N, C-alpha and C positions, 0 to 999 in steps of 0.2 A: 671480540675485538671491536673497537669503536669504528663506526663507519667513517671513511675518508671522504671529504667533500672538496673537490677541486674547483679552481676558478672556472667560471663559465666561459671566459674568453681568454685566449692566449695570443701572443704576438703573431703566431703563424696562421691566424684565421681559423683556429681550432675552437669549436664549441664543445665543451665537455659536460655531460650531465652527471648526476650523482651515480656512482658505481652501483649496479644493481645488487645490493647486499642480500636480498632473499635468494637470488640465483646462486650466489656463492655458498650460501648456507646449505643448499641442496647437494653440493658436491662433497660427499663424505668418503669417496674412495681414494682420495689423495692424488688423483690424476688431473693433469691440466688439459682441458680441451683446446681446440684451435681458436685462434683469433681470426675472425672472418670480417673482411671489409666488403661492404655493399655499395657499389657506385650507382648513382641515380636513386639514392635512398629516399629522396623527397618525391619521386614519381609514384604513379599508381602502383606499378609492379614492385619497384624497389622498397616502397613502404611496407608492403605485405611481407616481403622477404626479410627485411630487417626486423620486423615485429616477431616473425616466427622464430628467427634465430636467437633473438634476445630472450625469448621465453624458455629456451632449452637449457637444461642442466649440463649438457655435454659440450657447450660452447663457452669458452673462457671469456671472450669479449667480442662485441660487435662494433666495428667502426663504420659509421654512416657517412658517406662522401657524396656531396652534390654541390651545385652552384648556389643553392640556398638551403637554409636549415629547414628540415621538416618537423613533424610533430611526434615522431617516434621517441619514446622515453626508454631509459635503461640502456642507451647506446652512447658511444662517443661520437659527437658530430665534428666533422672536419669539412669546412666550407671552401670550395674552390671550383672554378670552371674545369671540367674534366678534360678539356682540350689543352689545358695549361701544363707544360712539362713539369712544373713544380708540384704536380699531383704526386710525384714520387715521394715527397716528404709526407704526404697524407696517408700513403699506403705503408709507410714504415711500420714494422711490427706485425703486419698481417701475415698469416700463414696461407690463407685462401682469399681470393678476390672473386666476388660474384658481380659481373658487369651487367647490371640490369637497366642500363640507361637507354636502351634502344627505343626510338620514337617511331611508331608505326602510324600515328594518328594523322588525319588529314590536316594540312596546314597551308596557309597562303604563301609562306616563305619556304619554298622547297630547298633553295641553296643553304639556308640556315639549318634546316633539318638535316640535310646531307652532311654538313660540317659537324654537327653534333654527333651524328651516328658514326661517320667514318673516322674523322679526326679524333673524336673522343675515344673510340675503340683503339685506334693506333697508339694514342698517348698512354692509355691505361695498360695496354699490353707491354709497351716499352718500359713504363714506370714499374710495373709489377716485377719484371725481370731484374731491374736495377735494385729494387727493394728487397730482393731475395724471397719473393712469394713462391710457395711450393706448388700451387695449383690455381688456375684461373678458369672460371666458368663464364662463357659469353653467350648472351641471348641473341639468336638470329631468328629465322622463321623457316617453316617448311615451304614457304613460297619460293625459296631458293632452288628447290627441286624443279620448279616450273610446272605449269598446268598444261600438259601435252596430251593430245588425243590418244596416243598409243601408250600412255603410262600404264604400267601394271598396277593392279589394285589389290592390296595396298603396296605402296612403295617401300622398298627396303631402306633402312637408314643409311646404308653405304651406297645408295644409288647415285649416279652422277647428277651434278647440278645443271639442269638444262634450261633454266629461266633465262630469257634474253635480257641483256642490259637495255634499259629503256630511258635512262637519264633521270629516273625518279627513284622511288623506294626500292625497286628491284635492283637497281644499280648499287644502291647503298648496301643491300644484303650481300650481293656478290663480292663487293669490296671488303666487307667485314669478314666474309668467309676466307677470302684470299689472305687477309691480314693474319687471321688465326693460323692458317696453314703455314705462312711464312714464319710466324712466331715459334711454332712447334719445331721448325727446322733450325732456326737460329738459337733457340734456347731449349735443347732437348731435355734439360733437367727440370723444366717447368711445363707440365702437361697443360694443355688448353682444351677444355671440353666445350664444343659448340652445341647449343641447345636449340632445337628447331620445333617450336610449337605449331600446331595446326591453326585454323582460323580462330584467332583470339577473341573472346567475348567476355563481358562482365562490366561492372561499373567503371567508368572512366575510359573505356575503350571505344574509339570513334574512328574507324578505318574505312577504306573503300569497300571492304567486304561487309562490315556491319551496316554500312549505309545502303548496301544493296537491298536490305530488307526494309528500308524506308520508302522504296519505290512503290507505285501503285500495283505493279505486277513484277514477277520474276522473269528475267530474260533467259530464254533457252534457245540455243542455236540448233537449227534443223540437223538431225543426224548425230548430235552430240549426246554423250552419256555422262552428265556431271555426277560427281559424288561429293557429299557434304560431310565434313568432319570438323569438330570444334574442340577448342581447348579453353576451359574457363580459367580466368586469371588466378583464381584460388588454387586450382590444380597446378598451374605453371609455377606459382610461388612455392608450393609444397615440393614440387619436383626439383626446383633449384636448391632448396634447402637440403633435400635428400642427396643430390649430386655433390654439393659442396662438402658434406660430411662423410659421404661414402666414397668420394673420389671416383665416380663412375666415368669411364673413358667414353669418348664420343666418336662420331657425332651421335647425339641423343635426340630422338623425336619425343614430343610430349603431346598427347591427344587423348580424347575420349575413345573408348574401344570401338572398333568397327567404323561404320559410316552410314549415312542416310542417302537414299536415292532421291531423285527430283520429286517423285510422287509423294514420298514420305515427308519431305520438307514442305511441300505445298499443303498437305493435309494438316501438318502440325502448326504451320504458320498462319493458315487461313488465307494465303495469298495465291492468286491464280498466276498463269504464265502468259507471256507473249513469245511466240516462236517465230524466229526470223532466220534468214540465211546468214551464214558467216560473213560473206562479202558485204551484204547490206548493212548488218549491224556494225561491223568494224569500220566501214566507210563512213557511216553516220557519226559514230563516236569520234572518229578522227577529225571530221569537220567541226564537231562541237568543241573538241579540244583546241583546235587551231583558232577558233573564234573566241576562246576564253570562256565558253559557257560552262565547261567542266575542267577541273584541274587534273584529274587522273589520266595517265597515258592510256592509249588504246590497248596496250599489252595486258593491262590489268583486267580486261574483259575475260581473258582466258581463265582466270581463277574462279569465275562464277559459271563457267560453261564446260570446262574440261576437268578430268579427274586429277587429284593430287593428294589423296588420302595416304597416310603413313602408318607404319606398324611400329609402335613404341616398344620394341622388343627388349632393348637393353635395360630400360627402367623396370619393366615388369619382371624381367628375369632377376633383377637385383632385389626385388621385393616391394617396389613402389606400385601403388594403385591409385587411379584417379577417383574422385568422389562423384564427378559429374558424368553422366551418360551423354551421348549426343542429343538425345531427346530433351534432357533437363537443361543442357547448355543452350539449345535453341529456344526453349521456353524462357530462360533468363534473358536472352537477347531480345525476344519479342516484347517482353515487359519493359525493357529499357528503351527500345525503339518507340514504343507508344509514348513514353515520357518525352523523348526528344522531338517527336512530331509537334507536341504542344509547345515546347520551347522554341522550335524553329519557326512556327507560325507567328509567334510574338516577336522573335528576334529580327527576321528579315522580311516577312510578308510574302505576298504572292510573286512579286517580280523576281525575287531571288530564289524561288523555290528549287530550281535545278541545282543551285549551289549547295543544297543541303544533302544531296545524294551523290553517289559515285557515278562512274562512267556508265555502268550498266543501267543504273536507276534513271539517270538523265536520259539515256537513249530510249529506254522504255517509256518514260513519261512523254517525251516529244513524239516518238513514233506512235505511241498509243493514241495520242490526240489526233495525229494525222490519219490513223486508221478510222477513227470514229467519224472524222469529217468526211473522208472518202466514202464511207458507207452511207452517210447521210445524203451526200450528193447523188449517189446511185439510186437511192430510194426516191429522191425527188424526180430524177429523170424517168424512173419507171412509172 
C-alpha cells in the first residue's frame, strides 16, 4: 500500500507527520493497538514517552500534544496550550492519555508553573472524559506522601498523603492528586492512574532535590534518619509506557529498588555533611526565603532530611523492572551536577551563587561560611 502523506499543518493547529509506515508493517496479527495521546510531549519526560510509544508495534498511533511542537517523529503533533479547554479537540480519537506535563523544575515564576501544573491537569482530565478516553495516566510525585520523621520505610503506595501545602510545588502536587480523585468519582468509566516517582534525576531535571547535591555539603538534621531513593527519567518513561498499555491501576510508585542511607549517599557522592538542629536550620532557611535569597519554601527541607522512600509494588508485580539502581541513579546525578556547576559559574557568577541551589544547599552554604568564620575567630582569641 502506498504510504499516505498528510498536510503538515491543519486549520486546528494540528501538525501531522508522516504516518510511521515501518511500524504498520510490523503489525501482522490483524489487531489494532490503542491510540495513545501524550500531553507535554515536547518536555523532557514527554519526549521520551512519545518516542518509546511510537517505536512499539502494539501501538496504533501516538498523538503528541503540547504548546509547542517537539522533535519526535512518527507521531501526530497537535499544538495547543494544555490549559485551553479546546484541548478536547486535540484528544479526540485517543484511547489512552498520558499526562506527562508536570513541571517540577525550579523556576522564577512560581504562579505560572502552578497554573501549568494544576490548571493543565484539570483541563486535560475534563477534556479526556469529554473525548471518550478510556484511561488517563497522570504524573505526580512521591513527594505528595510527605517526608515525615515517623514515616514507615518504605511507604506503601496506598499510604495517606501527608505533605503540607506550602504554596509552592507541594501545593501543586496535592491539588493534582485531588483533581484525579475527583475525576475518578465524576467519571467512573474512565480510570485515572496517578504515578508517583521518587526523587527524579536525569538529563533536563533541575529540581530543589537535585540542586541539593550542588551544595558544598549535605544538610543533615540532628536526630534525623534520612533515606535516599531515586527514579531515573528513563525508568519513569518506561514505567509510563508500561502503565498506559497494561492499564495498571493506581496509585503507582516508580523508583529504584530499596534506598540509600545518608552514609552511603555521602560515600557515593563524595560530599560531606553539615549537621544542624532542626529549629536552627528551618529558622535560617525561612529567613533566607523571606529575604528572597532562595526560592524554595522551608517545607522542602524535609525532603532531604526525613524518610519518604516508597515501595513500587504494583509495577513490579505487573512485571515492570527499573534499569537503574539507586547507586547508578545517584552516579548519573553527580555527573550532571558537575556539568551544571560549570554552567552556573559562567551564567551568574559568585554574587548569585545561592540562587543555583535549593533551600538546603543555600542554608548549608551560608551556615557553613558562618561556622568557618566563627572557628577562625575562636582561634584568634585563643
